[in-house]
C-alpha positions in Angstrom: 47.4 155.6 144.3 47.1 152.1 145.9 50.0 150.2 147.3 50.1 148.0 144.2 49.7 150.6 141.4 53.3 151.0 140.3 53.9 149.3 137.0 56.8 147.0 136.1 57.4 149.2 133.0 57.9 152.2 135.2 60.2 150.3 137.6 62.2 149.0 134.7 62.7 152.5 133.3 63.8 154.0 136.6 66.1 151.2 137.5 67.6 151.2 134.1 68.4 154.9 134.4 69.9 154.3 137.8 72.2 151.6 136.4 73.3 153.8 133.5 74.1 156.5 135.9 76.2 154.1 138.1 77.9 152.2 135.3 78.8 154.8 132.6 81.1 154.9 130.9 83.2 151.9 131.7 81.1 149.6 134.0 82.1 148.5 137.5 85.9 148.3 137.1 86.3 147.0 140.7 83.8 144.1 140.5 85.3 143.1 137.1 88.3 141.9 139.1 86.3 139.0 140.4 85.9 135.9 138.2 82.6 135.7 136.4 82.0 132.1 137.5 82.2 132.9 141.2 78.8 132.2 142.8 77.7 133.7 146.1 74.6 133.9 148.2 73.8 137.2 149.9 71.4 138.1 152.6 69.6 141.5 152.6 69.4 142.5 156.2 67.6 145.4 157.9 69.8 147.4 160.2 66.9 148.9 162.1 63.2 148.7 162.7 61.4 149.8 159.6 58.5 149.5 157.2 59.8 147.8 154.1 59.3 149.3 150.6 61.0 148.9 147.2 61.5 145.2 146.9 60.4 145.2 143.3 63.1 147.8 142.5 65.7 145.6 144.1 64.5 142.6 142.2 64.5 144.5 138.9 68.0 145.8 139.5 69.5 142.3 139.5 67.2 141.1 136.7 68.5 143.8 134.4 72.1 143.0 135.2 71.8 139.3 135.1 68.5 137.4 134.8 70.1 134.3 136.2 70.4 135.9 139.6 67.9 134.3 142.0 66.1 136.9 144.2 64.0 135.5 146.9 61.9 137.8 149.2 61.3 136.9 152.8 59.2 140.0 153.5 56.6 142.0 151.5 56.4 145.7 150.8 54.5 147.3 153.7 55.8 144.8 156.2 57.1 146.1 159.6 60.4 144.5 160.5 62.8 144.5 163.4 66.5 145.2 163.4 68.5 142.4 161.8 65.5 141.0 160.0 66.2 138.9 156.9 64.4 140.8 154.0 65.6 138.8 151.0 68.3 136.5 149.6 70.2 137.0 146.4 72.1 134.2 144.8 74.2 134.2 141.6 77.3 135.6 140.1 79.4 137.5 142.7 80.5 140.0 140.1 77.0 140.8 138.9 75.5 141.0 142.4 78.2 143.4 143.5 77.5 145.6 140.4 73.9 146.1 141.5 74.5 146.3 145.2 74.5 150.0 145.7 71.6 150.8 143.3 69.5 148.1 145.0 70.3 149.5 148.4 69.6 153.1 147.4 66.1 152.2 146.2 65.1 150.1 149.2 66.7 152.5 151.7 64.9 155.6 150.4 61.5 154.0 149.8 61.6 152.3 153.2 62.7 155.5 154.8 59.6 157.3 153.6 57.3 154.4 154.5 58.8 154.2 158.0 58.6 158.0 158.7 55.0 158.1 157.4 54.0 155.2 159.6 55.4 157.0 162.7 53.0 159.9 162.0 50.1 157.6 161.3 50.5 155.7 164.6 50.4 159.0 166.5 47.0 160.2 165.3 43.5 158.8 165.6 42.1 156.6 162.8 39.8 159.4 161.6 42.7 161.7 160.8 44.7 161.0 157.6 48.4 161.7 157.2 49.0 163.1 153.7 52.1 163.8 151.6 52.5 166.9 149.4 54.2 167.8 146.1 57.5 168.4 148.0 59.1 165.5 146.3 62.4 164.9 144.5 61.8 165.8 140.8 61.0 162.8 138.6 60.7 160.5 141.6 57.2 161.5 142.8 55.6 158.2 141.8 58.1 156.3 144.0 57.8 158.7 146.9 54.0 158.7 146.9 54.0 154.9 146.6 56.2 154.8 149.8 53.8 157.1 151.7 51.0 154.6 150.9 53.1 151.7 152.2 53.5 153.6 155.5 49.7 154.0 155.9 49.5 157.5 154.6 47.3 159.2 152.0 48.4 160.7 148.7 47.5 164.4 148.2 47.1 165.6 144.6 49.8 164.1 142.3 50.3 167.2 140.1 48.9 170.6 139.3 46.2 169.2 137.1 44.6 166.9 139.7 42.7 169.5 141.7 42.4 173.2 142.4 44.6 174.2 145.4 44.2 177.9 146.0 47.2 179.0 148.1 48.5 182.3 149.7 50.4 183.5 146.6 47.3 183.0 144.4 45.3 185.0 147.0 48.0 187.7 146.9 47.3 188.0 143.2 43.4 188.0 143.3 40.8 188.1 146.0 40.1 184.8 147.7 36.4 184.9 147.0 36.9 185.6 143.4 39.4 182.8 143.0 37.1 180.3 144.7 34.2 181.4 142.5 36.3 181.0 139.3 37.4 177.6 140.4 33.8 176.5 141.0 32.9 177.7 137.5 35.8 175.7 136.0 35.6 172.7 138.3 34.8 170.1 135.7 34.7 167.3 138.3 37.9 168.3 140.1 38.1 168.9 143.8 38.7 172.4 145.2 40.9 173.1 148.2 41.4 176.5 149.6 44.2 177.5 151.9 43.5 180.0 154.6 46.0 181.7 157.0 43.4 183.2 159.3 39.7 182.8 160.2 38.7 186.1 158.5 39.7 184.5 155.1 37.5 181.5 156.0 34.5 183.7 156.8 34.8 185.3 153.4 34.3 182.0 151.5 31.9 180.2 153.9 28.9 179.0 151.9 30.7 178.7 148.6 30.6 175.2 147.1 34.2 173.9 147.4 35.6 170.8 149.0 38.4 171.3 151.5 39.7 174.1 153.8 43.4 173.9 154.3 44.5 175.7 157.6 48.1 176.7 157.1 50.5 177.4 160.0 47.8 178.1 162.6 48.2 177.6 166.4 46.1 174.8 167.7 43.5 177.0 169.5 42.8 178.9 166.2 42.8 175.7 164.2 40.2 174.1 166.6 38.0 177.1 166.1 38.4 176.9 162.3 37.5 173.2 162.3 34.4 173.9 164.3 33.3 176.6 161.8 34.0 174.5 158.7 33.5 170.8 159.5 29.8 170.6 158.8 30.4 172.0 155.3 33.9 171.1 154.2 36.7 168.6 154.7 39.4 170.1 156.9 43.1 169.9 156.6 46.1 171.3 158.5 49.7 172.0 157.3 52.8 173.9 158.3 55.9 172.7 160.1 54.2 169.5 161.4 56.6 167.2 163.3 56.3 164.0 165.4 56.0 166.1 168.6 53.2 168.3 167.4 51.1 166.0 165.2 49.1 164.4 168.0 47.8 167.7 169.3 47.0 168.9 165.8 45.0 165.8 165.2 43.2 166.4 168.5 41.6 169.6 167.0 39.3 167.3 165.0 41.0 168.1 161.6 40.3 165.4 158.9 43.8 165.5 157.3 47.3 166.7 158.1 49.7 167.3 155.2 53.4 166.9 155.9 56.2 167.8 153.5 59.0 166.3 155.5 57.8 162.7 154.9 59.1 163.0 151.4 61.5 166.0 151.1 63.8 165.3 154.1 63.4 161.8 155.2 66.3 159.7 156.5 67.2 156.5 154.6 66.7 153.1 156.4 69.9 151.2 157.0 70.2 148.0 155.1 73.2 145.8 154.3 74.3 142.9 152.1 75.8 140.1 154.1 77.8 137.5 152.2 
């Protein structure tokens, strides 16, 4: 998924659902106290250093509420900004801007949070090592979260269970690893095949078979380095398992091609933004 492949139709649907959630059943009863002809200009300000993401979601929030609201961006998705940076201005009906404030902030805070956290990992590893997200995403929001990972310089892993074969420990517990890989090869039909291994004995059992990627799961760096040496001439190599900002640099130093990290989507902190009138 490239940085730009996220359709307006999709954004419109997601934002519309968010507004329905926030405004049902009686609308914004507090903002309705403000006269409808009151016009304000609001600044969207970053409260911290961040990689920006989600501006189209903010824009669409206000457009759906009131298409007369003028939304002007000062930064672009993927931009790195400092604390107190001006991200955008919003001008129009005070009542309608306030109706959309929280929905707009929720989108940009979450998307920027993922982009920012991903970028921290990306900057710690060498350029040859890719930082990848996983399927550990909020249900129904995977498109948004994987988009955010790309903004931060990361790489998307498979989007869903149909994209590629990923043979993991619980599959191997049900059928032998060599049999599973052989079956995947027979049913490949142009898809990639990734095989997760917990130890080097498992790797030895499948060496020589024609699959694409070896995923080393929860290995210490010494064992991981040995595994990469065994596999790198024949397969792409990937590491996963409790990776954090303190450990990622040493993991990358083993020579692994990719590092997959669930935390960049499933437990990321929101970036602080505020509306300043």
